[in-house]
C-alpha positions in Angstrom: -24.4 2.4 -23.5 -24.8 -1.1 -24.8 -24.3 -2.3 -28.3 -27.1 -4.8 -28.1 -30.3 -5.7 -26.3 -30.6 -6.4 -22.7 -29.2 -9.8 -21.5 -32.2 -11.9 -20.6 -30.4 -15.0 -19.5 -31.3 -17.5 -22.2 -33.9 -16.2 -24.6 -31.5 -16.5 -27.6 -32.5 -13.0 -28.8 -30.2 -10.0 -29.1 -26.4 -10.1 -28.8 -26.3 -11.5 -25.2 -28.6 -14.6 -25.4 -27.8 -18.2 -24.7 -26.5 -20.1 -27.7 -28.3 -23.3 -27.1 -26.0 -25.3 -24.8 -23.9 -27.1 -27.4 -21.3 -26.3 -30.0 -18.3 -24.0 -29.6 -20.1 -21.1 -27.9 -19.2 -21.7 -24.3 -21.0 -25.0 -23.4 -24.3 -23.5 -22.4 -23.1 -20.4 -20.6 -24.5 -17.1 -21.9 -22.0 -14.7 -23.2 -22.5 -11.0 -22.9 -20.4 -8.1 -24.0 -21.0 -4.5 -23.1 -19.2 -1.7 -24.8 -19.3 1.9 -23.5 -18.5 4.9 -25.7 -17.4 8.2 -24.2 -18.0 11.3 -26.3 -15.4 13.8 -27.1 -17.1 16.4 -24.9 -17.1 14.1 -21.9 -13.4 13.4 -22.3 -12.7 17.1 -22.6 -14.8 17.8 -19.4 -12.8 15.1 -17.5 -9.5 16.5 -18.7 -10.5 20.1 -17.7 -11.6 19.0 -14.3 -8.3 17.2 -13.8 -6.3 20.2 -14.8 -8.3 22.5 -12.5 -7.9 20.1 -9.5 -4.1 19.9 -10.3 -3.7 23.7 -10.4 -5.6 24.1 -7.1 -3.4 21.5 -5.4 -0.2 23.0 -6.9 -0.9 26.6 -5.8 -2.4 25.4 -2.5 0.8 23.7 -1.6 2.8 26.9 -1.5 1.1 28.3 1.7 1.6 24.9 3.3 5.3 24.7 2.5 5.7 28.3 3.7 4.0 27.5 7.0 6.1 24.3 7.5 9.3 26.1 6.8 8.4 29.0 9.2 7.8 26.4 12.0 11.1 24.8 11.2 12.9 28.1 11.5 11.1 28.9 14.8 12.1 25.5 16.2 15.7 26.0 15.2 15.8 29.5 16.8 14.3 28.1 20.0 17.0 25.3 20.2 19.8 27.8 19.5 18.5 30.1 22.3 18.3 27.1 24.7 21.8 26.1 23.8 23.2 29.5 24.5 21.5 29.6 27.9 22.5 26.1 29.0 24.9 25.8 32.0 27.1 22.7 32.4 27.3 21.5 36.0 28.6 18.5 37.9 25.9 15.8 38.5 27.1 15.2 42.0 26.6 18.6 43.6 23.5 20.7 44.2 23.7 24.4 43.8 20.6 26.5 44.6 21.9 29.4 42.4 21.0 27.3 39.3 17.3 27.1 40.3 15.1 27.6 37.3 18.0 27.6 34.8 18.5 25.2 31.9 21.2 22.7 33.1 23.4 20.1 31.4 25.1 17.4 33.5 26.3 13.8 33.1 26.3 11.1 35.8 26.9 7.4 36.1 23.8 5.5 37.0 24.5 2.3 38.9 22.4 -0.4 40.4 22.5 -0.5 44.2 24.1 -4.0 44.1 20.9 -6.0 43.8 20.5 -8.1 40.7 17.3 -7.8 38.6 15.7 -11.2 38.2 13.0 -12.6 36.0 11.7 -15.7 38.0 9.7 -17.1 35.0 12.6 -17.3 32.6 15.4 -17.4 35.2 17.3 -14.4 33.8 19.5 -12.3 36.1 21.2 -9.0 35.2 23.0 -6.2 36.9 21.0 -3.6 34.9 18.5 -1.1 36.1 15.4 -2.6 34.6 14.4 -5.9 33.1 11.3 -5.8 30.9 9.6 -8.8 29.5 7.5 -8.5 26.4 5.6 -11.5 25.2 3.5 -11.7 22.0 1.0 -14.5 21.4 -0.3 -15.4 18.0 -3.3 -17.7 17.5 -4.6 -19.2 14.3 -7.7 -21.3 14.1 -8.5 -23.6 11.2 -11.7 -25.1 10.0 -11.3 -28.4 8.3 -14.0 -29.5 5.8 -13.9 -33.0 4.2 -16.3 -33.8 1.4 -16.9 -37.4 0.2 -18.9 -37.9 -2.9 -19.8 -41.3 -4.4 -20.9 -41.2 -8.1 -21.3 -44.5 -10.0 -19.1 -46.4 -7.7 -16.3 -43.8 -7.8 -15.5 -42.1 -4.5 -14.1 -38.6 -4.7 -12.8 -36.9 -1.6 -11.9 -33.2 -1.2 -10.3 -31.5 1.7 -10.7 -27.8 2.4 -8.7 -26.0 5.1 -10.1 -22.5 6.0 -8.1 -20.1 8.2 -10.2 -18.0 10.4 
């Protein structure tokens, strides 16, 4: 709802017209103010809708929380069962009686004596693996220079636009 006539861009009529281009009214620019009023019934409907949506979300969250907690308990029980069935063995020997069982072992992993080399950067290490990760960032600029001559005065403006 508006408190005045339609803005017609300079007819001077109504509340939103042009004020003539001089004086203290904005230097020729039209001014327009629109005020909206919301009735008491519309505000009550919006509040009731918000309350209903909030209640649906509140009571709908309980089944989701129950489902998530049930899955967490099932995961915990599966891990406990796996821990109780785990057999610790030496990493150096092979025993066929442990076929298909859940095993736990530790072993030292060593390089066979060859150094891992990166020929581009000249890096050598005794590790197992050397991984190079390179990121490239590119920025392009557009440079605009404007020169304007008005009554013998030269004005220059410089604009840098990042693309």
